[in-house]
All heavy atoms as an XYZ file, in Angstrom:
783
protein
N       5.052    -12.546     18.140
C       4.068    -11.609     18.635
C       4.476    -11.089     20.015
O       4.348     -9.903     20.287
C       2.705    -12.290     18.695
C       1.582    -11.344     18.920
S       1.079    -10.419     17.485
C      -0.265    -11.384     16.919
N       4.959    -11.983     20.872
C       5.378    -11.584     22.214
C       6.548    -10.615     22.165
O       6.598     -9.658     22.934
C       5.774    -12.809     23.052
C       4.575    -13.673     23.402
O       3.436    -13.154     23.391
O       4.777    -14.862     23.682
N       7.468    -10.859     21.253
C       8.630     -9.973     21.129
C       8.199     -8.569     20.717
O       8.675     -7.582     21.265
C       9.629    -10.550     20.123
C      10.842     -9.668     19.924
C      11.813    -10.297     18.926
N      12.717     -9.294     18.419
C      13.970     -9.149     18.804
N      14.480     -9.957     19.694
N      14.722     -8.207     18.280
N       7.282     -8.467     19.759
C       6.791     -7.166     19.315
C       6.113     -6.452     20.482
O       6.365     -5.274     20.724
C       5.827     -7.309     18.116
C       5.090     -6.022     17.840
C       6.601     -7.748     16.875
N       5.257     -7.151     21.218
C       4.557     -6.545     22.358
C       5.545     -6.068     23.415
O       5.390     -4.972     23.965
C       3.576     -7.539     22.959
N       6.560     -6.870     23.675
C       7.568     -6.494     24.679
C       8.341     -5.256     24.227
O       8.529     -4.314     24.994
C       8.518     -7.665     24.926
C       9.549     -7.388     25.992
C      10.443     -8.592     26.228
C      11.502     -8.235     27.256
N      12.426     -9.331     27.478
N       8.801     -5.253     22.984
C       9.550     -4.114     22.465
C       8.681     -2.858     22.413
O       9.141     -1.759     22.710
C      10.104     -4.427     21.078
C      11.169     -5.516     20.996
C      11.498     -5.825     19.537
C      12.419     -5.132     21.763
N       7.416     -3.030     22.050
C       6.510     -1.892     21.887
C       6.204     -1.204     23.209
O       5.844     -0.031     23.226
C       5.216     -2.346     21.228
N       6.355     -1.915     24.306
C       6.019     -1.336     25.606
C       7.224     -0.762     26.344
O       7.099     -0.302     27.470
C       5.332     -2.391     26.480
O       6.240     -3.439     26.770
N       8.389     -0.755     25.714
C       9.605     -0.326     26.399
C       9.785      1.185     26.479
O      10.574      1.664     27.267
C      10.836     -0.958     25.761
C      10.914     -2.439     26.041
C      12.160     -3.076     25.469
O      12.798     -2.542     24.580
N      12.491     -4.236     25.994
N       9.073      1.934     25.655
C       9.197      3.392     25.667
C       7.867      3.994     25.226
O       7.023      3.302     24.682
C      10.337      3.843     24.746
C      10.760      5.265     24.989
C      12.122      5.577     24.453
C      12.421      7.040     24.769
N      13.523      7.546     24.037
N       7.694      5.292     25.453
C       6.417      5.956     25.138
C       6.052      5.827     23.662
O       4.884      5.629     23.316
C       6.474      7.420     25.554
N       7.042      5.943     22.764
C       6.783      5.814     21.330
C       7.781      4.832     20.729
O       8.993      4.992     20.896
C       6.883      7.167     20.595
C       6.674      6.993     19.099
C       5.878      8.165     21.160
N       7.248      3.836     20.052
C       8.078      2.822     19.387
C       7.608      2.722     17.944
O       6.408      2.626     17.678
C       7.967      1.451     20.084
C       8.763      0.394     19.339
C       8.439      1.558     21.531
N       8.573      2.764     17.030
C       8.266      2.662     15.606
C       9.015      1.483     15.011
O      10.236      1.384     15.161
C       8.656      3.951     14.849
C       7.931      5.160     15.440
C       8.365      3.810     13.353
C       8.398      6.487     14.879
N       8.276      0.590     14.372
C       8.882     -0.493     13.607
C       8.947     -0.002     12.172
O       7.949      0.462     11.620
C       8.069     -1.777     13.723
C       8.113     -2.368     15.109
C       7.177     -2.003     16.066
C       9.104     -3.266     15.451
C       7.218     -2.528     17.343
C       9.152     -3.806     16.732
C       8.212     -3.435     17.681
N      10.129     -0.096     11.577
C      10.401      0.565     10.310
C      11.281     -0.308      9.434
O      11.730     -1.376      9.846
C      11.108      1.894     10.650
O      11.556      2.551      9.510
N      11.520      0.159      8.232
C      12.561     -0.398      7.353
C      13.377      0.783      6.863
O      12.818      1.826      6.508
C      11.957     -1.147      6.171
C      11.350     -2.478      6.547
C      10.917     -3.243      5.324
C      10.311     -4.574      5.719
N       9.842     -5.312      4.545
N      14.679      0.608      6.821
C      15.571      1.721      6.482
C      15.365      2.237      5.059
O      15.658      3.389      4.779
C      17.033      1.307      6.687
O      17.346      0.190      5.881
N      14.810      1.420      4.178
C      14.621      1.833      2.786
C      13.217      2.365      2.499
O      12.910      2.710      1.362
C      14.906      0.648      1.865
O      14.011     -0.407      2.173
N      12.375      2.474      3.504
C      10.970      2.858      3.324
C      10.810      4.377      3.460
O      11.087      4.944      4.511
C      10.117      2.142      4.374
S       8.421      2.718      4.482
N      10.344      5.021      2.390
C      10.200      6.482      2.412
C       9.093      6.935      3.363
O       9.217      7.975      4.016
C       9.984      7.032      1.006
S       8.483      6.461      0.211
N       8.002      6.179      3.480
C       6.943      6.555      4.426
C       7.416      6.398      5.865
O       7.034      7.186      6.731
C       5.676      5.721      4.181
C       4.953      6.100      2.917
S       4.608      7.890      2.752
C       3.466      8.152      4.074
N       8.254      5.413      6.110
C       8.833      5.256      7.445
C       9.673      6.472      7.792
O       9.591      7.014      8.903
C       9.699      3.992      7.510
S       8.778      2.458      7.318
N      10.454      6.918      6.838
C      11.291      8.101      7.042
C      10.416      9.312      7.369
O      10.709     10.081      8.281
C      12.143      8.373      5.796
C      12.947      9.620      5.887
N      14.080      9.717      6.654
C      12.746     10.841      5.331
C      14.557     10.951      6.561
N      13.764     11.650      5.766
N       9.327      9.489      6.637
C       8.429     10.626      6.864
C       7.794     10.572      8.248
O       7.702     11.599      8.938
C       7.350     10.655      5.783
N       7.383      9.404      8.684
C       6.764      9.259     10.000
C       7.787      9.499     11.109
O       7.492     10.187     12.098
C       6.093      7.873     10.137
C       4.916      7.756      9.169
C       5.676      7.593     11.569
C       3.807      8.783      9.371
N       8.989      8.958     10.952
C      10.036      9.208     11.959
C      10.320     10.701     12.062
O      10.422     11.249     13.157
C      11.312      8.431     11.610
C      11.161      6.927     11.777
C      12.447      6.192     11.506
C      12.686      5.999     10.035
N      13.780      5.064      9.733
N      10.403     11.351     10.935
C      10.665     12.797     10.906
C       9.544     13.577     11.600
O       9.798     14.526     12.334
C      10.832     13.246      9.463
C      11.073     14.699      9.320
C      12.188     14.952      8.395
N      12.426     16.383      8.388
C      13.594     16.904      8.334
N      14.638     16.114      8.247
N      13.754     18.186      8.337
N       8.308     13.181     11.361
C       7.174     13.823     12.010
C       7.312     13.763     13.535
O       7.124     14.771     14.224
C       5.864     13.153     11.579
C       4.607     13.591     12.324
C       4.257     15.035     11.996
C       3.453     12.665     12.013
N       7.667     12.607     14.054
C       7.821     12.469     15.500
C       8.986     13.302     16.020
O       8.861     13.954     17.056
C       7.961     11.000     15.905
C       6.637     10.293     15.949
C       6.221      9.506     14.893
C       5.796     10.436     17.039
C       4.991      8.870     14.921
C       4.558      9.802     17.082
C       4.154      9.017     16.015
N      10.106     13.296     15.307
C      11.235     14.118     15.720
C      10.850     15.595     15.745
O      11.220     16.333     16.665
C      12.438     13.922     14.793
C      13.113     12.572     14.935
C      13.441     11.833     13.806
C      13.428     12.038     16.179
C      14.069     10.590     13.908
C      14.051     10.802     16.301
C      14.362     10.091     15.164
O      14.980      8.865     15.272
N      10.088     16.038     14.754
C       9.661     17.436     14.698
C       8.687     17.788     15.815
O       8.564     18.956     16.177
C       9.056     17.752     13.327
C      10.098     17.796     12.234
C       9.520     17.936     10.837
O       8.273     17.971     10.685
O      10.330     18.008      9.892
N       8.010     16.799     16.379
C       7.115     17.016     17.515
C       7.886     17.040     18.841
O       7.292     17.255     19.893
C       6.048     15.913     17.581
C       5.166     15.813     16.369
C       4.341     17.063     16.160
O       3.728     17.587     17.070
N       4.337     17.558     14.941
N       9.192     16.785     18.778
C      10.004     16.750     19.990
C      10.035     15.392     20.660
O      10.435     15.267     21.816
N       9.639     14.370     19.936
C       9.601     13.006     20.465
C      10.873     12.275     20.071
O      11.370     12.432     18.957
C       8.365     12.257     19.906
C       8.347     10.809     20.352
C       7.087     12.968     20.313
N      11.384     11.474     20.990
C      12.542     10.620     20.697
C      12.081      9.159     20.720
O      12.187      8.486     21.750
C      13.644     10.829     21.732
O      14.131     12.138     21.663
N      11.547      8.681     19.615
C      11.032      7.306     19.611
C      12.150      6.274     19.568
O      13.257      6.560     19.125
C      10.228      7.253     18.315
C      10.913      8.228     17.416
C      11.412      9.325     18.312
N      11.827      5.086     20.044
C      12.699      3.948     19.818
C      12.326      3.420     18.444
O      11.146      3.260     18.140
C      12.491      2.848     20.880
C      13.237      1.581     20.502
C      12.927      3.319     22.237
N      13.325      3.184     17.617
C      13.068      2.729     16.253
C      13.729      1.374     16.036
O      14.910      1.208     16.316
C      13.582      3.755     15.224
C      12.817      5.065     15.409
C      13.440      3.222     13.803
C      13.373      6.226     14.647
N      12.946      0.432     15.544
C      13.461     -0.886     15.195
C      13.394     -1.026     13.685
O      12.299     -1.015     13.113
C      12.647     -1.995     15.875
C      12.798     -1.983     17.372
C      11.821     -1.419     18.178
C      13.940     -2.500     17.969
C      11.968     -1.384     19.549
C      14.090     -2.464     19.346
C      13.111     -1.910     20.126
O      13.271     -1.861     21.488
N      14.540     -1.099     13.056
C      14.626     -1.271     11.607
C      14.564     -2.767     11.311
O      15.517     -3.502     11.563
C      15.919     -0.655     11.058
C      16.073      0.833     11.306
C      15.132      1.696     10.476
O      14.374      1.163      9.634
O      15.148      2.924     10.677
N      13.445     -3.225     10.804
C      13.242     -4.660     10.603
C      14.194     -5.256      9.587
O      14.565     -6.427      9.711
C      11.795     -4.927     10.191
C      10.722     -4.493     11.200
C       9.345     -4.883     10.690
C      10.984     -5.071     12.567
N      14.618     -4.468      8.606
C      15.532     -4.997      7.592
C      16.972     -5.083      8.106
O      17.837     -5.605      7.423
C      15.467     -4.182      6.307
C      15.740     -2.703      6.500
O      15.580     -2.186      7.624
O      16.111     -2.046      5.518
N      17.208     -4.585      9.317
C      18.545     -4.659      9.907
C      18.575     -5.568     11.139
O      19.592     -5.661     11.818
C      19.019     -3.252     10.288
C      19.171     -2.340      9.076
C      19.490     -0.900      9.449
O      19.587     -0.591     10.648
O      19.632     -0.089      8.509
N      17.470     -6.226     11.422
C      17.355     -7.090     12.599
C      17.301     -8.546     12.140
O      16.577     -8.867     11.193
C      16.086     -6.732     13.377
C      15.990     -7.415     14.715
O      15.932     -8.668     14.740
O      15.962     -6.706     15.733
N      18.035     -9.401     12.817
C      18.074    -10.818     12.452
C      16.689    -11.463     12.532
O      16.384    -12.388     11.783
C      19.051    -11.570     13.352
N      15.831    -10.964     13.437
C      14.484    -11.511     13.581
C      13.431    -10.577     12.973
O      12.256    -10.643     13.313
C      14.200    -11.758     15.063
C      15.132    -12.831     15.630
C      14.940    -13.054     17.090
N      13.628    -13.623     17.371
C      13.167    -13.790     18.599
N      13.895    -13.440     19.636
N      11.962    -14.304     18.789
N      13.875     -9.728     12.061
C      12.993     -8.738     11.454
C      11.817     -9.329     10.711
O      10.698     -8.815     10.795
N      12.040    -10.391      9.968
C      10.953    -11.013      9.192
C       9.884    -11.564     10.134
O       8.679    -11.415      9.881
C      11.525    -12.121      8.304
C      10.669    -12.425      7.118
C      10.571    -11.208      6.209
C       9.961    -11.569      4.880
N       9.451    -10.402      4.180
N      10.317    -12.168     11.216
C       9.385    -12.697     12.224
C       8.549    -11.560     12.828
O       7.326    -11.684     12.984
C      10.208    -13.400     13.310
C       9.437    -13.900     14.486
C      10.362    -14.447     15.563
O      11.432    -14.998     15.232
O      10.002    -14.300     16.741
N       9.198    -10.432     13.137
C       8.475     -9.288     13.694
C       7.523     -8.687     12.658
O       6.425     -8.248     12.996
C       9.457     -8.233     14.212
C      10.167     -8.665     15.480
S      11.114     -7.352     16.253
C      12.495     -7.209     15.140
N       7.944     -8.694     11.393
C       7.086     -8.178     10.330
C       5.794     -8.983     10.224
O       4.699     -8.422     10.088
C       7.848     -8.193      9.006
C       7.140     -7.498      7.891
C       7.997     -7.367      6.641
O       9.193     -7.753      6.642
O       7.464     -6.871      5.644
N       5.883    -10.299     10.325
C       4.693    -11.153     10.281
C       3.808    -10.884     11.488
O       2.577    -10.857     11.363
C       5.090    -12.633     10.217
C       5.490    -13.055      8.841
C       6.758    -13.328      8.396
C       4.632    -13.218      7.710
N       6.735    -13.645      7.067
C       5.436    -13.587      6.607
C       3.272    -13.087      7.515
C       4.916    -13.834      5.352
C       2.749    -13.326      6.250
C       3.570    -13.698      5.192
N       4.421    -10.689     12.652
C       3.637    -10.392     13.859
C       2.887     -9.070     13.709
O       1.717     -8.962     14.103
C       4.553    -10.346     15.080
N       3.519     -8.085     13.114
C       2.864     -6.794     12.886
C       1.692     -6.947     11.917
O       0.633     -6.338     12.116
C       3.872     -5.770     12.353
C       4.927     -5.314     13.351
C       6.042     -4.554     12.638
C       4.296     -4.464     14.451
N       1.857     -7.761     10.910
C       0.773     -7.991      9.955
C      -0.406     -8.693     10.635
O      -1.567     -8.380     10.347
C       1.283     -8.766      8.746
C       2.216     -7.919      7.882
S       2.999     -8.801      6.546
C       1.672     -8.832      5.358
N      -0.109     -9.609     11.566
C      -1.179    -10.283     12.311
C      -1.921     -9.305     13.218
O      -3.095     -9.497     13.520
C      -0.621    -11.455     13.114
C      -0.345    -12.679     12.249
C      -0.121    -13.932     13.074
N       0.961    -13.830     14.027
C       2.253    -14.068     13.773
N       2.619    -14.425     12.557
N       3.153    -13.973     14.708
N      -1.235     -8.246     13.642
C      -1.888     -7.206     14.452
C      -2.801     -6.320     13.609
O      -3.546     -5.518     14.146
C      -0.838     -6.322     15.124
C      -0.197     -6.831     16.387
C       0.922     -5.901     16.840
C      -1.234     -6.968     17.489
N      -2.682     -6.436     12.304
C      -3.512     -5.632     11.410
C      -2.778     -4.515     10.723
O      -3.388     -3.676     10.076
N      -1.473     -4.490     10.849
C      -0.688     -3.454     10.198
C      -0.355     -3.903      8.780
O       0.458     -4.801      8.575
C       0.590     -3.176     10.982
S       1.383     -1.655     10.502
N      -1.028     -3.305      7.811
C      -0.807     -3.668      6.419
C      -0.780     -2.403      5.575
O      -1.800     -1.752      5.465
C      -1.904     -4.609      5.944
C      -1.588     -5.208      4.595
O      -0.453     -5.150      4.141
N      -2.590     -5.769      3.957
N       0.352     -1.987      5.041
C       1.643     -2.671      5.046
C       2.220     -2.745      6.455
O       1.792     -2.013      7.345
C       2.514     -1.802      4.137
C       1.908     -0.452      4.182
C       0.438     -0.671      4.384
N       3.186     -3.614      6.615
C       3.715     -3.901      7.953
C       4.501     -2.746      8.561
O       4.640     -2.675      9.780
C       4.588     -5.156      7.908
O       5.665     -4.963      7.009
N       5.025     -1.860      7.743
C       5.771     -0.708      8.251
C       5.318      0.554      7.539
O       4.880      0.488      6.382
C       7.306     -0.890      8.091
C       7.820     -1.993      8.975
C       7.710     -1.101      6.648
N       5.397      1.699      8.168
C       5.754      1.889      9.566
C       4.615      1.450     10.488
O       3.444      1.620     10.162
C       5.958      3.400      9.677
C       5.071      3.981      8.629
C       5.060      2.972      7.505
N       4.969      0.860     11.603
C       4.006      0.476     12.636
C       4.334      1.285     13.877
O       5.447      1.196     14.400
C       4.098     -1.015     12.922
N       3.384      2.076     14.325
C       3.630      2.994     15.437
C       2.849      2.555     16.669
O       1.642      2.308     16.601
C       3.230      4.435     15.050
C       3.441      5.384     16.212
C       4.025      4.896     13.831
N       3.564      2.482     17.782
C       2.987      2.182     19.078
C       3.196      3.391     19.971
O       4.308      3.922     20.045
C       3.666      0.960     19.712
C       3.361     -0.339     19.019
C       3.981     -0.670     17.829
C       2.459     -1.231     19.578
C       3.708     -1.874     17.183
C       2.182     -2.431     18.944
C       2.805     -2.749     17.746
N       2.146      3.823     20.632
C       2.241      4.934     21.575
C       1.677      4.442     22.903
O       0.558      3.927     22.955
C       1.469      6.176     21.083
C       2.062      6.655     19.751
C       1.506      7.289     22.123
C       1.327      7.810     19.107
N       2.472      4.574     23.940
C       2.045      4.076     25.246
C       1.834      2.585     25.271
O       0.992      2.079     26.011
N       2.594      1.859     24.461
C       2.490      0.403     24.416
C       1.323     -0.116     23.597
O       1.136     -1.318     23.478
N       0.546      0.775     23.006
C      -0.649      0.391     22.251
C      -0.413      0.630     20.763
O       0.097      1.675     20.369
C      -1.823      1.244     22.734
C      -3.165      0.780     22.283
C      -4.261      1.539     23.018
N      -4.155      2.971     22.789
C      -4.988      3.681     22.051
N      -6.006      3.096     21.469
N      -4.827      4.969     21.894
N      -0.806     -0.331     19.941
C      -0.667     -0.181     18.498
C      -1.638      0.895     18.026
O      -2.845      0.795     18.224
C      -0.955     -1.504     17.789
C      -0.955     -1.393     16.290
C       0.180     -0.989     15.616
C      -2.082     -1.688     15.559
C       0.193     -0.878     14.231
C      -2.097     -1.596     14.177
C      -0.959     -1.185     13.516
N      -1.097      1.934     17.390
C      -1.915      3.046     16.900
C      -2.215      2.880     15.416
O      -3.337      3.093     14.982
C      -1.218      4.404     17.159
C      -0.943      4.584     18.656
C      -2.045      5.553     16.608
C      -2.174      4.557     19.542
N      -1.214      2.510     14.633
C      -1.444      2.317     13.211
C      -0.200      2.596     12.402
O       0.899      2.711     12.929
N      -0.410      2.719     11.097
C       0.712      2.992     10.203
C       0.615      4.429      9.704
O      -0.040      5.271     10.310
C       0.773      1.971      9.079
O      -0.405      2.012      8.327
N       1.236      4.713      8.594
C       1.393      6.087      8.115
C       0.061      6.821      7.957
O      -0.072      7.965      8.420
C       2.162      6.087      6.795
N      -0.935      6.202      7.330
C      -2.223      6.882      7.123
C      -2.865      7.291      8.435
O      -3.361      8.410      8.575
C      -3.188      6.005      6.321
C      -2.847      5.962      4.857
O      -2.100      6.789      4.358
N      -3.404      4.988      4.165
N      -2.881      6.385      9.388
C      -3.497      6.674     10.688
C      -2.749      7.776     11.413
O      -3.367      8.697     11.959
C      -3.524      5.395     11.550
O      -4.214      4.369     10.836
C      -4.190      5.651     12.889
N      -1.425      7.696     11.410
C      -0.620      8.700     12.113
C      -0.807     10.073     11.482
O      -0.981     11.078     12.193
C       0.869      8.293     12.132
C       1.050      6.975     12.904
C       1.726      9.395     12.715
C       0.535      6.986     14.340
N      -0.805     10.146     10.162
C      -0.998     11.432      9.498
C      -2.398     11.987      9.762
O      -2.558     13.190      9.983
C      -0.750     11.311      7.995
C       0.709     11.061      7.642
S       1.853     12.253      8.378
C       1.413     13.727      7.494
N      -3.406     11.148      9.788
C      -4.768     11.591     10.100
C      -4.829     12.157     11.512
O      -5.404     13.233     11.735
C      -5.770     10.425      9.946
O      -5.733      9.965      8.600
C      -7.179     10.849     10.311
N      -4.240     11.442     12.471
C      -4.218     11.921     13.853
C      -3.468     13.241     13.979
O      -3.877     14.128     14.735
C      -3.583     10.869     14.769
C      -4.379      9.573     14.951
C      -3.546      8.538     15.689
C      -5.681      9.850     15.686
N      -2.381     13.363     13.240
C      -1.603     14.602     13.271
C      -2.423     15.764     12.705
O      -2.499     16.831     13.311
C      -0.305     14.424     12.484
C       0.495     15.672     12.345
N       0.987     16.358     13.427
C       0.867     16.375     11.247
C       1.645     17.435     12.991
N       1.575     17.454     11.674
N      -3.066     15.551     11.583
C      -3.821     16.615     10.927
C      -5.059     17.035     11.719
O      -5.444     18.204     11.700
C      -4.207     16.208      9.508
C      -3.023     16.062      8.542
C      -3.480     15.478      7.219
C      -2.334     17.409      8.330
N      -5.681     16.104     12.431
C      -6.869     16.491     13.203
C      -6.541     16.896     14.645
O      -7.437     17.178     15.431
C      -7.959     15.408     13.142
C      -7.650     14.170     13.952
O      -6.866     14.175     14.884
N      -8.294     13.068     13.591
N      -5.241     16.909     14.987
C      -4.814     17.392     16.299
C      -4.814     16.358     17.407
O      -4.453     16.668     18.538
N      -5.186     15.132     17.128
C      -5.266     14.096     18.159
C      -3.913     13.504     18.539
O      -3.752     12.995     19.648
C      -6.160     12.949     17.696
O      -7.428     13.425     17.361
N      -2.957     13.560     17.630
C      -1.660     12.932     17.880
C      -0.969     13.545     19.093
O      -0.433     12.832     19.940
C      -0.764     13.024     16.648
C       0.607     12.370     16.764
C       0.471     10.868     17.047
C       1.412     12.585     15.488
N      -1.006     14.866     19.199
C      -0.335     15.532     20.313
C      -0.891     15.076     21.663
O      -0.142     14.853     22.602
C      -0.454     17.041     20.169
C       0.919     17.687     20.135
C       0.854     19.155     20.165
C       1.897     19.891     19.449
N       3.148     19.410     19.120
N      -2.205     14.907     21.746
C      -2.808     14.437     22.996
C      -2.365     13.020     23.332
O      -2.095     12.709     24.497
C      -4.337     14.508     22.928
C      -4.835     15.923     23.030
O      -4.183     16.781     23.616
N      -5.992     16.179     22.452
N      -2.297     12.156     22.327
C      -1.811     10.796     22.559
C      -0.380     10.813     23.087
O      -0.039     10.075     24.010
C      -1.860      9.975     21.261
C      -3.211      9.443     20.810
C      -3.082      8.824     19.423
C      -3.741      8.424     21.794
N       0.443     11.683     22.489
C       1.841     11.779     22.900
C       1.965     12.328     24.318
O       2.777     11.841     25.108
C       2.621     12.637     21.909
C       2.737     12.065     20.505
C       3.344     13.094     19.553
C       3.547     10.780     20.502
N       1.144     13.319     24.657
C       1.161     13.872     26.019
C       0.735     12.810     27.028
O       1.375     12.652     28.064
C       0.223     15.073     26.115
C       0.764     16.318     25.482
C      -0.256     17.448     25.617
C       0.144     18.642     24.769
N      -0.903     19.687     24.767
N      -0.351     12.123     26.731
C      -0.864     11.104     27.652
C       0.126      9.956     27.860
O       0.138      9.349     28.938
C      -2.202     10.552     27.155
C      -3.305     11.590     27.224
O      -3.213     12.573     27.947
N      -4.344     11.397     26.427
N       0.922      9.669     26.870
C       1.917      8.591     26.970
C       3.201      9.075     27.629
O       4.088      8.272     27.922
C       2.219      8.024     25.597
N       3.334     10.383     27.842
C       4.549     10.927     28.438
C       5.678     11.124     27.452
O       6.829     11.265     27.844
N       5.343     11.149     26.164
C       6.381     11.324     25.137
C       6.762     12.777     24.957
O       7.870     13.078     24.519
C       5.894     10.746     23.801
N       5.826     13.674     25.261
C       6.100     15.118     25.235
C       5.478     15.735     26.480
O       4.538     15.188     27.060
C       5.562     15.818     23.957
C       4.062     15.578     23.785
C       6.333     15.367     22.730
C       3.450     16.325     22.622
N       5.984     16.871     26.868
C       5.506     17.495     28.123
C       4.593     18.691     27.876
O       3.817     19.058     28.715
C       6.659     17.942     29.002
C       7.808     16.985     29.062
C       9.107     17.272     28.820
C       7.784     15.598     29.385
N       9.878     16.150     28.961
C       9.085     15.110     29.318
C       6.756     14.705     29.726
C       9.406     13.791     29.578
C       7.084     13.398     29.981
C       8.396     12.944     29.909
N       4.769     19.365     26.762
C       4.016     20.601     26.529
C       2.760     20.403     25.738
O       2.610     19.586     24.930
C       4.910     21.610     25.799
C       6.206     21.957     26.523
C       7.078     22.830     25.640
C       5.936     22.648     27.823
C-alpha cells in the first residue's frame, strides 16, 4: 500500500495498468489526447506488480486496472474516468493538478 501511495504521488497523473488490458489502453490514450504525459506502471511487467495490484484492490479499485491517480489522489478506474471526461470534470482535475495548462 505504501509503495502505491508513494508512486501515485510522484507526478500529476499516474496510471497503474496492464499491458494486455484494452481498457487500460483506452484510458492511456484519452490522457495522451488531452495533452497529459502520465507516469504509467505496467503491473504485469513489474516484479512487485501482484503486490501493487492487491493494494489497489484494497483501495477500492475493482477491477484493479486501470487505476488512475490525479494529484496524488485515487480518482478511479475506466468507468469513473470516462464519466468525468464526458461531463467535463476531468479537465478541471487535470488543470488543478498541474497536468495541463490550458
